[in-house]
C-alpha positions as CSV (number, residue, x, y, z in Angstrom):
1,X,-33.3,-5.1,-5.6
2,X,-31.9,-6.7,-2.5
3,X,-31.3,-4.3,0.5
4,X,-28.1,-4.0,1.9
5,X,-27.0,-3.7,5.6
6,X,-23.7,-3.8,7.5
7,X,-23.4,-5.3,10.9
8,X,-20.6,-6.8,13.0
9,X,-21.2,-10.1,11.2
10,X,-20.3,-8.5,7.7
11,X,-17.3,-6.7,9.0
12,X,-15.7,-10.0,10.5
13,X,-16.5,-11.7,7.3
14,X,-14.7,-8.8,5.4
15,X,-11.6,-9.3,8.0
16,X,-11.4,-12.7,7.2
17,X,-11.3,-12.2,3.6
18,X,-8.4,-9.7,4.3
19,X,-6.4,-12.5,6.1
20,X,-7.0,-14.9,3.2
21,X,-5.9,-12.3,0.7
22,X,-2.6,-12.0,2.9
23,X,-3.2,-8.4,3.3
24,X,-0.4,-7.0,6.1
25,X,-1.7,-6.6,9.7
26,X,-1.6,-2.8,9.1
27,X,-3.7,-2.7,6.0
28,X,-6.2,-5.2,7.5
29,X,-6.5,-2.6,10.7
30,X,-6.9,0.2,8.4
31,X,-9.6,-1.1,6.3
32,X,-11.5,-2.4,9.4
33,X,-11.1,1.0,10.7
34,X,-12.5,2.8,7.7
35,X,-15.4,0.5,7.3
36,X,-16.3,0.7,11.1
37,X,-16.3,4.5,10.9
38,X,-18.7,4.2,7.9
39,X,-21.0,1.5,9.6
40,X,-21.1,4.1,12.4
41,X,-22.2,7.0,10.1
42,X,-25.0,4.7,8.6
43,X,-26.2,3.9,12.0
44,X,-28.1,0.6,11.2
45,X,-29.7,2.3,8.3
46,X,-30.0,0.5,4.9
47,X,-26.7,1.1,2.8
48,X,-27.6,2.7,-0.6
49,X,-25.6,4.5,-3.2
50,X,-27.1,7.9,-1.8
51,X,-25.8,6.8,1.6
52,X,-22.2,6.2,0.5
53,X,-22.2,9.8,-1.4
54,X,-23.6,11.5,1.6
55,X,-20.9,10.0,3.5
56,X,-18.1,11.1,1.1
57,X,-19.8,14.6,1.2
58,X,-19.7,14.5,5.1
59,X,-15.9,13.6,5.1
60,X,-15.3,16.7,2.7
61,X,-17.4,19.2,4.9
62,X,-15.5,17.8,8.2
63,X,-12.4,18.8,6.5
64,X,-10.4,15.6,5.9
65,X,-7.7,15.7,3.4
66,X,-8.3,14.6,-0.2
67,X,-5.8,11.9,-0.1
68,X,-7.3,10.6,3.3
69,X,-10.9,11.0,2.0
70,X,-9.9,8.7,-1.1
71,X,-8.2,6.2,0.9
72,X,-11.2,5.7,2.9
73,X,-13.4,5.4,0.0
74,X,-10.9,2.7,-1.4
75,X,-11.5,0.7,1.9
76,X,-15.3,0.8,1.3
77,X,-14.9,-0.1,-2.4
78,X,-12.9,-3.1,-1.4
79,X,-15.8,-4.0,1.0
80,X,-18.5,-3.4,-1.6
81,X,-16.5,-5.6,-4.1
82,X,-16.1,-8.5,-1.8
83,X,-19.8,-8.6,-1.2
84,X,-20.6,-7.9,-4.8
85,X,-22.5,-4.7,-4.2
86,X,-20.5,-3.0,-7.1
87,X,-23.3,-0.6,-7.4
88,X,-22.4,1.2,-4.2
89,X,-19.0,2.1,-5.1
90,X,-18.4,5.9,-5.8
91,X,-15.7,7.9,-7.3
92,X,-12.8,9.2,-5.4
93,X,-11.7,13.0,-5.5
94,X,-9.3,14.1,-8.0
95,X,-6.0,15.0,-6.8
96,X,-3.9,17.8,-8.5
97,X,-0.3,16.8,-8.8
98,X,1.9,19.0,-6.4
99,X,4.5,21.0,-8.0
100,X,6.3,21.4,-4.5
101,X,5.8,20.3,-1.1
102,X,5.1,22.5,2.0
103,X,8.4,23.2,3.8
104,X,6.6,22.2,7.3
105,X,6.1,18.8,6.0
106,X,9.4,17.7,4.7
107,X,12.3,16.7,7.3
108,X,15.6,18.1,6.4
109,X,19.0,16.3,6.8
110,X,20.0,19.0,9.4
111,X,16.9,18.3,11.5
112,X,17.3,14.5,11.2
113,X,20.8,15.0,12.5
114,X,19.3,17.0,15.5
115,X,16.9,14.2,16.1
116,X,19.7,11.7,16.2
117,X,21.7,13.8,18.7
118,X,18.7,14.3,21.0
119,X,18.3,10.7,21.1
120,X,21.9,10.1,21.8
121,X,21.6,12.9,24.7
122,X,18.7,11.2,26.2
123,X,20.8,7.9,26.1
124,X,18.1,6.2,24.3
125,X,20.5,3.9,22.3
126,X,17.9,2.0,20.6
127,X,16.0,5.0,19.1
128,X,19.4,6.5,18.3
129,X,20.1,3.4,16.0
130,X,16.6,3.0,14.8
131,X,16.6,6.5,13.3
132,X,19.8,5.8,11.5
133,X,18.6,2.4,10.3
134,X,15.4,3.5,8.7
135,X,17.0,6.7,7.1
136,X,20.3,5.0,6.2
137,X,18.4,2.0,4.2
138,X,15.2,3.7,3.2
139,X,13.1,0.9,4.5
140,X,9.5,1.0,5.6
141,X,9.0,0.8,9.3
142,X,7.1,-2.3,8.7
143,X,10.5,-3.8,7.4
144,X,12.1,-3.1,10.6
145,X,11.7,-6.7,12.1
146,X,13.6,-8.0,9.3
147,X,17.0,-6.1,10.3
148,X,18.1,-9.1,12.4
149,X,21.5,-9.8,13.9
150,X,22.0,-12.3,11.0
151,X,21.1,-9.9,8.4
152,X,23.5,-7.2,9.8
153,X,26.2,-9.7,9.9
154,X,25.6,-10.4,6.3
155,X,25.2,-6.8,5.3
156,X,21.9,-7.4,3.7
157,X,18.5,-8.2,4.8
158,X,15.5,-10.0,3.1
159,X,12.1,-8.4,3.6
160,X,8.9,-10.3,2.9
161,X,5.8,-8.4,3.0
162,X,2.6,-8.5,1.1
163,X,3.7,-11.4,-0.8
164,X,6.7,-9.6,-2.1
165,X,10.5,-10.1,-1.5
166,X,13.2,-7.2,-1.6
167,X,16.7,-7.0,-0.7
168,X,17.6,-4.3,1.9
169,X,21.5,-3.5,1.8
170,X,23.1,-2.3,5.1
171,X,26.2,0.0,4.5
172,X,29.4,-1.0,6.6
173,X,29.4,2.0,8.6
174,X,25.9,1.2,9.7
175,X,26.6,-2.3,10.1
176,X,29.5,-1.8,12.6
177,X,27.3,0.3,14.6
178,X,24.3,-2.0,14.7
179,X,26.6,-5.1,15.7
180,X,28.0,-2.9,18.3
181,X,24.7,-1.9,19.4
182,X,23.4,-5.6,19.5
183,X,26.2,-6.8,21.3
184,X,25.7,-4.2,24.1
185,X,22.1,-5.0,24.4
186,X,23.0,-8.8,24.6
187,X,20.8,-9.5,21.3
188,X,22.6,-12.4,19.7
189,X,19.7,-13.4,17.3
190,X,16.7,-12.3,15.5
191,X,15.4,-8.8,15.3
192,X,17.8,-6.0,16.3
193,X,15.2,-3.6,17.4
194,X,12.9,-5.0,20.3
195,X,11.0,-4.3,23.2
196,X,11.8,-5.3,26.9
197,X,10.1,-8.6,26.5
198,X,11.8,-9.3,23.2
199,X,8.9,-8.7,20.6
200,X,9.6,-6.4,17.8
201,X,8.8,-2.8,18.2
202,X,5.4,-1.6,17.2
203,X,4.8,1.5,14.8
204,X,3.0,3.1,17.7
205,X,5.9,2.7,20.0
206,X,8.4,4.0,17.2
207,X,6.1,6.9,16.3
208,X,5.6,7.9,20.0
209,X,9.5,7.7,20.9
210,X,10.2,9.9,17.7
211,X,7.8,12.5,18.8
212,X,9.6,12.7,22.2
213,X,12.6,14.2,20.7
214,X,10.9,17.1,18.8
215,X,11.3,19.7,21.8
216,X,14.9,18.8,22.5
217,X,15.9,18.7,18.7
218,X,13.9,21.9,17.9
219,X,12.0,20.2,15.0
220,X,8.4,20.5,13.9
221,X,6.5,17.6,15.2
222,X,4.4,17.5,12.1
223,X,7.7,16.4,10.2
224,X,8.5,13.7,12.7
225,X,7.4,10.3,11.6
226,X,9.1,7.2,10.5
227,X,8.1,7.7,6.7
228,X,9.6,10.9,6.5
229,X,13.1,9.2,7.2
230,X,12.3,7.1,4.1
231,X,11.4,10.4,2.3
232,X,14.8,12.0,3.2
233,X,16.7,8.7,2.0
234,X,15.0,8.9,-1.2
235,X,15.7,12.7,-1.7
236,X,19.4,12.4,-0.8
237,X,20.0,9.1,-2.9
238,X,18.2,10.9,-5.9
239,X,20.3,14.0,-5.3
240,X,23.5,11.9,-5.9
241,X,22.4,9.4,-8.6
242,X,19.6,11.1,-10.4
243,X,18.4,7.6,-11.2
244,X,14.6,7.5,-10.4
245,X,14.4,3.9,-11.8
246,X,17.1,2.5,-9.5
247,X,15.7,4.5,-6.6
248,X,12.2,2.8,-7.1
249,X,14.0,-0.7,-7.0
250,X,15.8,0.2,-3.9
251,X,12.5,1.7,-2.2
252,X,10.6,-1.5,-3.5
253,X,8.1,0.6,-5.5
254,X,6.4,-1.4,-8.2
255,X,5.7,2.0,-10.1
256,X,7.8,4.9,-10.7
257,X,5.0,7.3,-10.3
258,X,5.0,6.5,-6.5
259,X,8.8,7.4,-6.3
260,X,8.2,10.7,-8.1
261,X,5.8,11.7,-5.3
262,X,9.1,11.4,-3.0
263,X,11.0,13.6,-5.3
264,X,8.8,16.6,-5.0
265,X,11.1,19.6,-4.1
266,X,10.3,21.9,-1.2
267,X,8.7,25.6,-1.9
268,X,12.2,27.0,-1.2
269,X,14.0,24.8,-3.6
270,X,11.3,25.4,-6.2
271,X,11.5,29.2,-5.7
272,X,15.5,28.9,-6.0
273,X,15.2,27.2,-9.5
274,X,12.7,29.8,-10.7
275,X,15.0,32.5,-9.5
276,X,18.1,30.9,-11.3
277,X,15.9,31.2,-14.5
278,X,16.6,34.8,-14.9
279,X,13.6,35.5,-16.8
280,X,12.8,39.0,-15.4
281,X,14.6,41.7,-17.3
């Protein structure tokens, strides 16, 4: 049986494959980061099934979350499939479906409002509008560059990512605020949210600016990241419409099962529902 080794050359071949497969830049970076971590663990040794199993065990013992481990193993499986090393793939860990999510993880509407007020108090107009744009449309942070002046004027943006096109509606109140903001920043065309050099803001910059509001807004930093604004949009929408199929379309999910993850209630909400059952005599 042919022996398998991973070097920088193989990683670059895999990176080229990801580009040819039109994976997003964030996905490419994530896959390469996971593969590089595994290569560092292997430390030049021959790659065998036992090596991968030992790596999986090491991730568990190190304390990584189950979803993180499965994500890293998925990256390796993609690499092994590309090279035809199918015998090296290992099973992912089973994830028990959550009945409710921890309160310390989910951002509430009140906390979101405090973050907006903190950004306004800091006179960070860009961040103030960015928070409302993500939360008010339910977009992914990677879709933010598609919020252009032209799209805002139209009241609708078209995002093209991973070979998929989807429409993003911009409500009138947000439309007015964004046009006012763009005019004040002398942004007449292209992406509304840009750096001083005119480039679209990166995920890292957005993440860092959001974290800077936590102390002022008195919000747990573990709750403050762009995707939690999308979760809040989903929960508020579902609370009004109770239509998970329509919500899946709005969020751009290809599977309703993905949308269901967004609908997991907090422990407090779950406890209140149990109290209303009144089954204790």
